[in-house]
C-alpha positions as CSV (number, residue, x, y, z in Angstrom):
1,M,101.4,162.7,220.0
2,F,97.7,163.4,219.9
3,C,95.6,162.2,216.9
4,I,91.9,162.4,216.3
5,P,90.3,159.6,214.4
6,P,90.1,158.8,211.5
7,F,93.7,158.1,211.1
8,L,95.5,158.4,207.8
9,E,95.6,154.7,207.2
10,D,91.8,154.5,207.8
11,V,91.0,157.0,205.0
12,Q,93.8,156.5,202.5
13,P,93.1,154.1,199.6
14,A,95.3,151.0,199.1
15,S,96.5,152.4,195.8
16,F,97.1,156.1,194.9
17,T,99.2,158.4,192.8
18,L,102.3,159.4,194.8
19,A,103.6,162.0,192.3
20,T,102.9,163.6,188.9
21,L,105.8,164.9,186.8
22,T,105.5,167.8,184.4
23,F,108.3,168.7,182.0
24,D,109.2,171.8,180.0
25,T,110.9,170.7,176.8
26,L,113.4,172.3,174.4
27,G,112.4,170.3,171.3
28,T,110.9,167.1,170.0
29,G,112.5,163.7,170.5
30,T,112.9,160.8,172.9
31,S,114.9,160.8,176.2
32,P,115.3,157.9,178.7
33,L,113.8,158.3,182.1
34,T,114.9,156.5,185.2
35,L,113.2,156.9,188.6
36,S,114.6,156.0,191.9
37,I,113.3,156.1,195.5
38,R,115.5,157.2,198.3
39,R,113.2,156.7,201.2
40,L,109.6,155.6,201.5
41,G,107.8,154.9,204.7
42,D,104.3,154.5,206.3
43,A,102.6,156.7,208.9
44,F,104.8,155.3,211.6
45,A,108.1,155.8,209.7
46,D,108.4,152.1,209.1
47,P,110.1,151.5,205.7
48,L,108.0,150.5,202.7
49,T,109.3,148.7,199.6
50,A,108.5,149.9,196.1
51,T,109.7,148.9,192.7
52,P,110.4,152.0,190.6
53,G,110.4,151.5,186.9
54,S,112.1,153.1,184.0
55,G,110.8,154.3,180.7
56,E,111.1,157.1,178.3
57,V,109.7,160.6,177.6
58,V,108.5,161.2,174.1
59,V,108.0,164.8,173.1
60,T,105.9,165.5,170.0
61,P,104.6,168.8,168.7
62,E,100.9,169.6,169.5
63,P,98.6,169.5,166.5
64,S,97.4,173.0,167.3
65,S,100.9,174.3,167.3
66,M,101.7,172.7,164.0
67,L,98.4,174.1,162.5
68,L,99.3,177.6,163.7
69,F,102.8,177.3,162.2
70,V,101.5,176.1,158.8
71,M,98.9,178.9,158.7
72,G,101.6,181.5,159.5
73,L,103.7,180.2,156.6
74,A,100.7,180.3,154.3
75,G,100.0,183.8,155.3
76,L,103.5,184.9,154.6
77,A,103.4,183.2,151.2
78,G,100.1,185.1,150.5
79,V,101.6,188.4,151.4
80,R,104.6,187.8,149.3
81,Q,102.5,186.8,146.2
82,T,100.3,189.9,146.6
83,S,103.4,192.1,146.9
84,R,104.9,190.6,143.7
85,R,101.7,191.2,141.8
86,R,101.8,194.9,142.8
87,G,105.5,195.2,141.8
88,R,106.9,195.3,145.3
89,L,109.0,192.5,146.7
90,V,108.7,191.8,150.4
91,A,111.6,189.9,151.8
């Protein structure tokens, strides 16, 4: 195997982010989250130890989504009121 310096262990910091998780959700709420590591090794395939943790995922609606929803409801109420004043009922 031919490698040109600098080697990975020379340029890699002692602490770094191994992974980032992104979720698509179906609704708001809280769900447990458990992570496990099947295999983890160094540049020479020697095993490394790591202590994975557990936690939870909390999904809350975004403020901008809630504002858009409320404004939509207010708009529908305004259209309904205007239609009632003109004698037409919009369902």
